[in-house]
KOLGU-4560 file (N, C-alpha, C; in nm, 3 decimals, padded with zeros to 5 digits):
<recs>
<n_xx: 03.519 n_yy: 00.236 n_zz: -00.535 ca_xx: 03.415 ca_yy: 00.275 ca_zz: -00.628 c_xx: 03.312 c_yy: 00.163 c_zz: -00.636 mol: A seq: 1 type: MET>
<n_xx: 03.185 n_yy: 00.201 n_zz: -00.636 ca_xx: 03.075 ca_yy: 00.106 ca_zz: -00.644 c_xx: 03.037 c_yy: 00.088 c_zz: -00.790 mol: A seq: 2 type: ILE>
<n_xx: 03.030 n_yy: -00.039 n_zz: -00.833 ca_xx: 02.993 ca_yy: -00.069 ca_zz: -00.971 c_xx: 02.846 c_yy: -00.107 c_zz: -00.978 mol: A seq: 3 type: ARG>
<n_xx: 02.786 n_yy: -00.090 n_zz: -01.093 ca_xx: 02.647 ca_yy: -00.127 ca_zz: -01.117 c_xx: 02.627 c_yy: -00.275 c_zz: -01.083 mol: A seq: 4 type: HIS>
<n_xx: 02.523 n_yy: -00.304 n_zz: -01.006 ca_xx: 02.493 ca_yy: -00.442 ca_zz: -00.970 c_xx: 02.566 c_yy: -00.492 c_zz: -00.848 mol: A seq: 5 type: GLY>
<n_xx: 02.655 n_yy: -00.413 n_zz: -00.793 ca_xx: 02.732 ca_yy: -00.453 ca_zz: -00.676 c_xx: 02.647 c_yy: -00.438 c_zz: -00.549 mol: A seq: 6 type: GLN>
<n_xx: 02.650 n_yy: -00.537 n_zz: -00.464 ca_xx: 02.578 ca_yy: -00.531 ca_zz: -00.337 c_xx: 02.660 c_yy: -00.450 c_zz: -00.238 mol: A seq: 7 type: VAL>
<n_xx: 02.594 n_yy: -00.357 n_zz: -00.172 ca_xx: 02.661 ca_yy: -00.269 ca_zz: -00.077 c_xx: 02.599 c_yy: -00.290 c_zz: 00.060 mol: A seq: 8 type: VAL>
<n_xx: 02.679 n_yy: -00.308 n_zz: 00.160 ca_xx: 02.632 ca_yy: -00.322 ca_zz: 00.298 c_xx: 02.610 c_yy: -00.182 c_zz: 00.356 mol: A seq: 9 type: GLN>
<n_xx: 02.484 n_yy: -00.138 n_zz: 00.359 ca_xx: 02.454 ca_yy: -00.004 ca_zz: 00.406 c_xx: 02.473 c_yy: 00.011 c_zz: 00.556 mol: A seq: 10 type: LEU>
<n_xx: 02.454 n_yy: -00.097 n_zz: 00.631 ca_xx: 02.470 ca_yy: -00.091 ca_zz: 00.775 c_xx: 02.611 c_yy: -00.054 c_zz: 00.816 mol: A seq: 11 type: GLY>
<n_xx: 02.707 n_yy: -00.082 n_zz: 00.732 ca_xx: 02.845 ca_yy: -00.049 ca_zz: 00.762 c_xx: 02.881 c_yy: 00.093 c_zz: 00.726 mol: A seq: 12 type: GLY>
<n_xx: 02.793 n_yy: 00.164 n_zz: 00.661 ca_xx: 02.819 ca_yy: 00.303 ca_zz: 00.623 c_xx: 02.801 c_yy: 00.393 c_zz: 00.744 mol: A seq: 13 type: ARG>
<n_xx: 02.898 n_yy: 00.475 n_zz: 00.769 ca_xx: 02.891 ca_yy: 00.567 ca_zz: 00.883 c_xx: 02.772 c_yy: 00.661 c_zz: 00.867 mol: A seq: 14 type: ALA>
<n_xx: 02.690 n_yy: 00.669 n_zz: 00.970 ca_xx: 02.578 ca_yy: 00.761 ca_zz: 00.970 c_xx: 02.454 c_yy: 00.712 c_zz: 00.899 mol: A seq: 15 type: GLY>
<n_xx: 02.458 n_yy: 00.595 n_zz: 00.835 ca_xx: 02.339 ca_yy: 00.546 ca_zz: 00.765 c_xx: 02.234 c_yy: 00.500 c_zz: 00.864 mol: A seq: 16 type: TYR>
<n_xx: 02.113 n_yy: 00.546 n_zz: 00.845 ca_xx: 01.999 ca_yy: 00.504 ca_zz: 00.926 c_xx: 01.881 c_yy: 00.483 c_zz: 00.834 mol: A seq: 17 type: GLN>
<n_xx: 01.833 n_yy: 00.359 n_zz: 00.820 ca_xx: 01.717 ca_yy: 00.338 ca_zz: 00.734 c_xx: 01.595 c_yy: 00.408 c_zz: 00.792 mol: A seq: 18 type: PRO>
<n_xx: 01.514 n_yy: 00.464 n_zz: 00.708 ca_xx: 01.394 ca_yy: 00.536 ca_zz: 00.752 c_xx: 01.274 c_yy: 00.443 c_zz: 00.739 mol: A seq: 19 type: ASP>
<n_xx: 01.261 n_yy: 00.351 n_zz: 00.834 ca_xx: 01.153 ca_yy: 00.255 ca_zz: 00.830 c_xx: 01.016 c_yy: 00.321 c_zz: 00.843 mol: A seq: 20 type: PHE>
<n_xx: 01.011 n_yy: 00.429 n_zz: 00.916 ca_xx: 00.885 ca_yy: 00.502 ca_zz: 00.931 c_xx: 00.835 c_yy: 00.550 c_zz: 00.794 mol: A seq: 21 type: ARG>
<n_xx: 00.923 n_yy: 00.612 n_zz: 00.719 ca_xx: 00.884 ca_yy: 00.662 ca_zz: 00.586 c_xx: 00.849 c_yy: 00.547 c_zz: 00.493 mol: A seq: 22 type: ALA>
<n_xx: 00.921 n_yy: 00.437 n_zz: 00.503 ca_xx: 00.890 ca_yy: 00.321 ca_zz: 00.419 c_xx: 00.752 c_yy: 00.267 c_zz: 00.449 mol: A seq: 23 type: LEU>
<n_xx: 00.719 n_yy: 00.254 n_zz: 00.578 ca_xx: 00.587 ca_yy: 00.201 ca_zz: 00.617 c_xx: 00.476 c_yy: 00.297 c_zz: 00.574 mol: A seq: 24 type: ALA>
<n_xx: 00.496 n_yy: 00.426 n_zz: 00.594 ca_xx: 00.395 ca_yy: 00.524 ca_zz: 00.554 c_xx: 00.377 c_yy: 00.522 c_zz: 00.403 mol: A seq: 25 type: CYS>
<n_xx: 00.486 n_yy: 00.508 n_zz: 00.330 ca_xx: 00.479 ca_yy: 00.502 ca_zz: 00.185 c_xx: 00.403 c_yy: 00.379 c_zz: 00.136 mol: A seq: 26 type: GLY>
<n_xx: 00.416 n_yy: 00.267 n_zz: 00.208 ca_xx: 00.343 ca_yy: 00.147 ca_zz: 00.169 c_xx: 00.193 c_yy: 00.168 c_zz: 00.180 mol: A seq: 27 type: GLU>
<n_xx: 00.150 n_yy: 00.240 n_zz: 00.284 ca_xx: 00.007 ca_yy: 00.265 ca_zz: 00.302 c_xx: -00.046 c_yy: 00.350 c_zz: 00.187 mol: A seq: 28 type: VAL>
<n_xx: 00.020 n_yy: 00.460 n_zz: 00.159 ca_xx: -00.030 ca_yy: 00.549 ca_zz: 00.053 c_xx: -00.020 c_yy: 00.484 c_zz: -00.084 mol: A seq: 29 type: SER>
<n_xx: 00.086 n_yy: 00.407 n_zz: -00.109 ca_xx: 00.101 ca_yy: 00.341 ca_zz: -00.239 c_xx: -00.006 c_yy: 00.234 c_zz: -00.260 mol: A seq: 30 type: SER>
<n_xx: -00.035 n_yy: 00.158 n_zz: -00.156 ca_xx: -00.137 ca_yy: 00.053 ca_zz: -00.168 c_xx: -00.275 c_yy: 00.114 c_zz: -00.194 mol: A seq: 31 type: ALA>
<n_xx: -00.308 n_yy: 00.219 n_zz: -00.121 ca_xx: -00.440 ca_yy: 00.281 ca_zz: -00.140 c_xx: -00.452 c_yy: 00.337 c_zz: -00.282 mol: A seq: 32 type: ARG>
<n_xx: -00.346 n_yy: 00.401 n_zz: -00.329 ca_xx: -00.348 ca_yy: 00.456 ca_zz: -00.465 c_xx: -00.360 c_yy: 00.344 c_zz: -00.569 mol: A seq: 33 type: ALA>
<n_xx: -00.286 n_yy: 00.236 n_zz: -00.550 ca_xx: -00.290 ca_yy: 00.124 ca_zz: -00.645 c_xx: -00.428 c_yy: 00.059 c_zz: -00.649 mol: A seq: 34 type: ALA>
<n_xx: -00.493 n_yy: 00.056 n_zz: -00.534 ca_xx: -00.626 ca_yy: -00.004 ca_zz: -00.527 c_xx: -00.734 c_yy: 00.090 c_zz: -00.578 mol: A seq: 35 type: LEU>
<n_xx: -00.702 n_yy: 00.219 n_zz: -00.587 ca_xx: -00.798 ca_yy: 00.317 ca_zz: -00.635 c_xx: -00.913 c_yy: 00.341 c_zz: -00.538 mol: A seq: 36 type: GLY>
<n_xx: -00.884 n_yy: 00.329 n_zz: -00.408 ca_xx: -00.988 ca_yy: 00.345 ca_zz: -00.306 c_xx: -00.978 c_yy: 00.481 c_zz: -00.239 mol: A seq: 37 type: LEU>
<n_xx: -01.093 n_yy: 00.532 n_zz: -00.196 ca_xx: -01.095 ca_yy: 00.650 ca_zz: -00.112 c_xx: -01.048 c_yy: 00.612 c_zz: 00.028 mol: A seq: 38 type: GLY>
<n_xx: -01.023 n_yy: 00.711 n_zz: 00.109 ca_xx: -00.970 ca_yy: 00.685 ca_zz: 00.243 c_xx: -01.068 c_yy: 00.602 c_zz: 00.326 mol: A seq: 39 type: VAL>
<n_xx: -01.196 n_yy: 00.635 n_zz: 00.323 ca_xx: -01.296 ca_yy: 00.562 ca_zz: 00.402 c_xx: -01.308 c_yy: 00.417 c_zz: 00.355 mol: A seq: 40 type: ALA>
<n_xx: -01.307 n_yy: 00.396 n_zz: 00.223 ca_xx: -01.315 ca_yy: 00.260 ca_zz: 00.169 c_xx: -01.191 c_yy: 00.177 c_zz: 00.209 mol: A seq: 41 type: GLU>
<n_xx: -01.076 n_yy: 00.242 n_zz: 00.202 ca_xx: -00.952 ca_yy: 00.175 ca_zz: 00.238 c_xx: -00.952 c_yy: 00.140 c_zz: 00.387 mol: A seq: 42 type: PHE>
<n_xx: -01.001 n_yy: 00.231 n_zz: 00.469 ca_xx: -01.010 ca_yy: 00.206 ca_zz: 00.613 c_xx: -01.099 c_yy: 00.085 c_zz: 00.641 mol: A seq: 43 type: ALA>
<n_xx: -01.211 n_yy: 00.076 n_zz: 00.570 ca_xx: -01.302 ca_yy: -00.037 ca_zz: 00.590 c_xx: -01.235 c_yy: -00.168 c_zz: 00.549 mol: A seq: 44 type: ALA>
<n_xx: -01.164 n_yy: -00.167 n_zz: 00.439 ca_xx: -01.095 ca_yy: -00.289 ca_zz: 00.394 c_xx: -00.988 c_yy: -00.330 c_zz: 00.495 mol: A seq: 45 type: ARG>
<n_xx: -00.912 n_yy: -00.234 n_zz: 00.544 ca_xx: -00.811 ca_yy: -00.266 ca_zz: 00.645 c_xx: -00.874 c_yy: -00.318 c_zz: 00.773 mol: A seq: 46 type: LEU>
<n_xx: -00.986 n_yy: -00.257 n_zz: 00.811 ca_xx: -01.054 ca_yy: -00.299 ca_zz: 00.932 c_xx: -01.092 c_yy: -00.446 c_zz: 00.930 mol: A seq: 47 type: GLY>
<n_xx: -01.135 n_yy: -00.495 n_zz: 00.815 ca_xx: -01.170 ca_yy: -00.637 ca_zz: 00.802 c_xx: -01.048 c_yy: -00.726 c_zz: 00.820 mol: A seq: 48 type: HIS>
<n_xx: -00.933 n_yy: -00.677 n_zz: 00.776 ca_xx: -00.811 ca_yy: -00.758 ca_zz: 00.783 c_xx: -00.744 c_yy: -00.756 c_zz: 00.920 mol: A seq: 49 type: LEU>
<n_xx: -00.745 n_yy: -00.641 n_zz: 00.985 ca_xx: -00.670 ca_yy: -00.630 ca_zz: 01.111 c_xx: -00.757 c_yy: -00.651 c_zz: 01.235 mol: A seq: 50 type: VAL>
<n_xx: -00.889 n_yy: -00.651 n_zz: 01.218 ca_xx: -00.977 ca_yy: -00.677 ca_zz: 01.331 c_xx: -01.008 c_yy: -00.555 c_zz: 01.416 mol: A seq: 51 type: GLY>
<n_xx: -00.969 n_yy: -00.438 n_zz: 01.371 ca_xx: -01.006 ca_yy: -00.312 ca_zz: 01.437 c_xx: -01.019 c_yy: -00.207 c_zz: 01.327 mol: A seq: 52 type: TRP>
<n_xx: -01.101 n_yy: -00.109 n_zz: 01.352 ca_xx: -01.135 ca_yy: -00.012 ca_zz: 01.247 c_xx: -01.050 c_yy: 00.114 c_zz: 01.258 mol: A seq: 53 type: GLN>
<n_xx: -00.953 n_yy: 00.133 n_zz: 01.168 ca_xx: -00.879 ca_yy: 00.259 ca_zz: 01.169 c_xx: -00.967 c_yy: 00.372 c_zz: 01.112 mol: A seq: 54 type: PRO>
<n_xx: -00.964 n_yy: 00.484 n_zz: 01.177 ca_xx: -01.039 ca_yy: 00.600 ca_zz: 01.129 c_xx: -00.973 c_yy: 00.655 c_zz: 01.003 mol: A seq: 55 type: ALA>
<n_xx: -01.051 n_yy: 00.708 n_zz: 00.910 ca_xx: -00.992 ca_yy: 00.768 ca_zz: 00.790 c_xx: -00.887 c_yy: 00.874 c_zz: 00.821 mol: A seq: 56 type: PRO>
<n_xx: -00.907 n_yy: 00.950 n_zz: 00.928 ca_xx: -00.809 ca_yy: 01.053 ca_zz: 00.965 c_xx: -00.676 c_yy: 00.990 c_zz: 01.005 mol: A seq: 57 type: GLN>
<n_xx: -00.683 n_yy: 00.872 n_zz: 01.065 ca_xx: -00.560 ca_yy: 00.803 ca_zz: 01.106 c_xx: -00.485 c_yy: 00.756 c_zz: 00.981 mol: A seq: 58 type: VAL>
<n_xx: -00.558 n_yy: 00.704 n_zz: 00.884 ca_xx: -00.494 ca_yy: 00.662 ca_zz: 00.760 c_xx: -00.427 c_yy: 00.781 c_zz: 00.692 mol: A seq: 59 type: ILE>
<n_xx: -00.494 n_yy: 00.894 n_zz: 00.691 ca_xx: -00.434 ca_yy: 01.013 ca_zz: 00.632 c_xx: -00.308 c_yy: 01.054 c_zz: 00.706 mol: A seq: 60 type: GLU>
<n_xx: -00.306 n_yy: 01.040 n_zz: 00.838 ca_xx: -00.185 ca_yy: 01.075 ca_zz: 00.914 c_xx: -00.071 c_yy: 00.978 c_zz: 00.883 mol: A seq: 61 type: SER>
<n_xx: -00.104 n_yy: 00.850 n_zz: 00.860 ca_xx: -00.001 ca_yy: 00.754 ca_zz: 00.819 c_xx: 00.054 c_yy: 00.792 c_zz: 00.682 mol: A seq: 62 type: TRP>
<n_xx: -00.036 n_yy: 00.825 n_zz: 00.590 ca_xx: 00.007 ca_yy: 00.859 ca_zz: 00.454 c_xx: 00.093 c_yy: 00.984 c_zz: 00.450 mol: A seq: 63 type: GLU>
<n_xx: 00.067 n_yy: 01.078 n_zz: 00.537 ca_xx: 00.146 ca_yy: 01.202 ca_zz: 00.541 c_xx: 00.274 c_yy: 01.187 c_zz: 00.622 mol: A seq: 64 type: ARG>
<n_xx: 00.294 n_yy: 01.069 n_zz: 00.683 ca_xx: 00.415 ca_yy: 01.047 ca_zz: 00.761 c_xx: 00.412 c_yy: 01.107 c_zz: 00.899 mol: A seq: 65 type: GLY>
<n_xx: 00.294 n_yy: 01.147 n_zz: 00.946 ca_xx: 00.282 ca_yy: 01.209 ca_zz: 01.079 c_xx: 00.294 c_yy: 01.106 c_zz: 01.189 mol: A seq: 66 type: MET>
<n_xx: 00.257 n_yy: 00.983 n_zz: 01.159 ca_xx: 00.266 ca_yy: 00.873 ca_zz: 01.255 c_xx: 00.289 c_yy: 00.745 c_zz: 01.176 mol: A seq: 67 type: ALA>
<n_xx: 00.369 n_yy: 00.654 n_zz: 01.229 ca_xx: 00.390 ca_yy: 00.528 ca_zz: 01.157 c_xx: 00.273 c_yy: 00.433 c_zz: 01.178 mol: A seq: 68 type: PRO>
<n_xx: 00.236 n_yy: 00.358 n_zz: 01.075 ca_xx: 00.129 ca_yy: 00.260 ca_zz: 01.093 c_xx: 00.181 c_yy: 00.142 c_zz: 01.176 mol: A seq: 69 type: PRO>
<n_xx: 00.093 n_yy: 00.078 n_zz: 01.254 ca_xx: 00.135 ca_yy: -00.040 ca_zz: 01.329 c_xx: 00.172 c_yy: -00.155 c_zz: 01.235 mol: A seq: 70 type: PRO>
<n_xx: 00.247 n_yy: -00.249 n_zz: 01.287 ca_xx: 00.294 ca_yy: -00.361 ca_zz: 01.207 c_xx: 00.183 c_yy: -00.441 c_zz: 01.143 mol: A seq: 71 type: GLY>
<n_xx: 00.071 n_yy: -00.461 n_zz: 01.215 ca_xx: -00.039 ca_yy: -00.538 ca_zz: 01.156 c_xx: -00.098 c_yy: -00.466 c_zz: 01.036 mol: A seq: 72 type: ASP>
<n_xx: -00.098 n_yy: -00.336 n_zz: 01.038 ca_xx: -00.149 ca_yy: -00.257 ca_zz: 00.925 c_xx: -00.054 c_yy: -00.270 c_zz: 00.805 mol: A seq: 73 type: VAL>
<n_xx: 00.075 n_yy: -00.262 n_zz: 00.830 ca_xx: 00.172 ca_yy: -00.275 ca_zz: 00.721 c_xx: 00.155 c_yy: -00.411 c_zz: 00.652 mol: A seq: 74 type: VAL>
<n_xx: 00.139 n_yy: -00.517 n_zz: 00.731 ca_xx: 00.120 ca_yy: -00.650 ca_zz: 00.672 c_xx: -00.013 c_yy: -00.659 c_zz: 00.596 mol: A seq: 75 type: LEU>
<n_xx: -00.118 n_yy: -00.599 n_zz: 00.651 ca_xx: -00.248 ca_yy: -00.600 ca_zz: 00.585 c_xx: -00.244 c_yy: -00.522 c_zz: 00.454 mol: A seq: 76 type: ALA>
<n_xx: -00.173 n_yy: -00.411 n_zz: 00.453 ca_xx: -00.159 ca_yy: -00.329 ca_zz: 00.332 c_xx: -00.088 c_yy: -00.410 c_zz: 00.224 mol: A seq: 77 type: VAL>
<n_xx: 00.016 n_yy: -00.482 n_zz: 00.263 ca_xx: 00.088 ca_yy: -00.566 ca_zz: 00.167 c_xx: -00.005 c_yy: -00.675 c_zz: 00.112 mol: A seq: 78 type: ARG>
<n_xx: -00.086 n_yy: -00.733 n_zz: 00.200 ca_xx: -00.179 ca_yy: -00.838 ca_zz: 00.157 c_xx: -00.282 c_yy: -00.781 c_zz: 00.059 mol: A seq: 79 type: ALA>
<n_xx: -00.334 n_yy: -00.662 n_zz: 00.087 ca_xx: -00.429 ca_yy: -00.597 ca_zz: -00.005 c_xx: -00.367 c_yy: -00.575 c_zz: -00.141 mol: A seq: 80 type: CYS>
<n_xx: -00.247 n_yy: -00.522 n_zz: -00.142 ca_xx: -00.179 ca_yy: -00.493 ca_zz: -00.268 c_xx: -00.151 c_yy: -00.622 c_zz: -00.345 mol: A seq: 81 type: ALA>
<n_xx: -00.105 n_yy: -00.725 n_zz: -00.276 ca_xx: -00.074 ca_yy: -00.853 ca_zz: -00.341 c_xx: -00.202 c_yy: -00.917 c_zz: -00.395 mol: A seq: 82 type: ALA>
<n_xx: -00.309 n_yy: -00.911 n_zz: -00.320 ca_xx: -00.435 ca_yy: -00.969 ca_zz: -00.364 c_xx: -00.485 c_yy: -00.899 c_zz: -00.490 mol: A seq: 83 type: TRP>
<n_xx: -00.473 n_yy: -00.765 n_zz: -00.489 ca_xx: -00.519 ca_yy: -00.688 ca_zz: -00.605 c_xx: -00.434 c_yy: -00.718 c_zz: -00.728 mol: A seq: 84 type: ASP>
<n_xx: -00.303 n_yy: -00.734 n_zz: -00.710 ca_xx: -00.215 ca_yy: -00.767 ca_zz: -00.823 c_xx: -00.251 c_yy: -00.904 c_zz: -00.879 mol: A seq: 85 type: GLU>
<n_xx: -00.288 n_yy: -00.997 n_zz: -00.792 ca_xx: -00.325 ca_yy: -01.131 ca_zz: -00.835 c_xx: -00.454 c_yy: -01.134 c_zz: -00.915 mol: A seq: 86 type: GLY>
<n_xx: -00.541 n_yy: -01.037 n_zz: -00.892 ca_xx: -00.669 ca_yy: -01.029 ca_zz: -00.965 c_xx: -00.649 c_yy: -00.975 c_zz: -01.106 mol: A seq: 87 type: ARG>
<n_xx: -00.548 n_yy: -00.890 n_zz: -01.123 ca_xx: -00.529 ca_yy: -00.822 ca_zz: -01.252 c_xx: -00.481 c_yy: -00.916 c_zz: -01.360 mol: A seq: 88 type: ALA>
</recs>
């Protein structure tokens, strides 16, 4: 039996597979919502951070889980969210 506060090793659970794709997609949509930006504005902000311009349609596909965002985007999204939290 698992008690409250007990650390559980999920990797040892039969059949457990972390859904990193969903986690990464969720970070994109959560960061954009927290920042209160439209898709085009968010794309422009990300473009400055990653050095290439993601199209708004691509961001929407990441948010819907249709495609996972690249690693540089996930890191940039985290940086945007952290920077915004620091301003508040």
